[in-house]
C-alpha positions in Angstrom: -14.4 -0.2 22.5 -12.8 2.4 20.2 -14.4 5.1 18.1 -11.6 5.2 15.5 -10.2 2.2 13.6 -6.6 3.4 14.1 -7.1 3.4 17.9 -8.2 -0.3 17.7 -5.1 -1.1 15.6 -2.9 0.6 18.1 -4.5 -1.4 20.9 -3.8 -4.7 19.0 -0.2 -3.6 18.4 0.2 -2.8 22.1 -1.2 -6.3 23.0 1.3 -7.8 20.5 4.1 -5.8 22.1 3.2 -7.3 25.4 3.3 -10.8 23.8 -0.4 -11.4 23.9 -1.4 -14.0 21.3 -3.1 -11.6 18.8 -3.7 -14.5 16.3 -7.1 -14.9 18.0 -8.1 -11.2 18.0 -10.6 -9.7 15.5 -11.3 -6.1 14.9 -15.1 -5.7 14.2 -16.6 -2.4 13.2 -19.9 -0.9 14.1 -22.4 -0.9 11.2 -20.4 -3.8 10.0 -18.7 -3.6 6.6 -15.4 -5.4 7.2 -14.2 -8.0 9.7 -10.4 -8.1 10.0 -8.9 -11.2 11.4 -5.5 -10.5 13.0 -3.0 -13.2 11.9 0.0 -11.9 13.9 2.4 -9.1 13.9 4.2 -8.2 10.7 7.9 -7.8 11.3 10.6 -6.2 9.0 11.4 -9.5 7.2 7.7 -10.2 6.5 7.1 -6.7 5.3 10.2 -6.8 3.1 9.2 -10.2 1.7 5.7 -9.0 0.8 7.1 -5.8 -0.7 9.6 -7.9 -2.7 6.8 -10.1 -4.1 4.7 -7.1 -5.0 7.7 -5.4 -6.6 9.0 -8.4 -8.6 5.8 -9.1 -10.4 5.4 -5.7 -12.1 9.2 -5.8 -12.8 8.7 -9.0 -14.8 5.8 -7.6 -16.8 7.5 -4.3 -17.6 10.7 -6.1 -18.4 8.9 -8.4 -20.8 7.1 -5.5 -22.4 10.4 -3.6 -22.9 12.1 -6.7 -24.1 9.6 -7.1 -26.9 10.5 -3.7 -28.4 14.3 -3.8 -28.0 17.3 -5.8 -29.0 17.4 -7.3 -25.5 15.8 -10.7 -25.1 12.4 -10.4 -23.3 13.5 -13.0 -20.8 16.7 -11.2 -19.9 14.8 -7.8 -19.6 12.2 -9.5 -17.4 14.7 -11.1 -15.1 16.7 -7.9 -14.7 13.7 -5.7 -14.1 12.2 -8.3 -11.8 15.4 -8.1 -9.7 15.2 -4.4 -9.5 11.5 -4.6 -8.7 12.2 -7.1 -6.0 14.9 -4.9 -4.3 12.7 -1.8 -4.7 9.6 -3.6 -3.3 11.5 -5.0 -0.3 12.8 -1.5 0.6 9.4 0.1 0.1 7.8 -2.7 2.1 10.2 -2.5 5.1 10.5 1.3 5.3 7.0 2.0 6.7 7.7 -0.6 9.5 10.7 1.4 10.6 8.4 4.2 11.7 6.7 2.1 14.3 8.0 3.0 17.7 9.7 0.3 19.7 7.7 -1.4 22.4 8.0 0.3 25.8 9.1 -1.7 28.8 6.1 -2.8 31.0 
């Protein structure tokens, strides 16, 4: 049992590092407000992919909006800014993962 959520997260990360199947682990808080079902460890590729998806969508919307008020076709502006949003989101999604210390040898 852990008093702080971050400690419970670290314990699950440690189990994952030791190749324990964390897909069946749940973190349940006292005075229950949220139950978090662990679905597995998020790697660099997964984090970058999620970040890319979250970056591309605002890029499309902003590009479309700028395209409405410029000489550039809204579709072209949307695609260009979606690409930049995708790249930016992938980097922003993967960078926090790089601060996770590598697993120590058992």
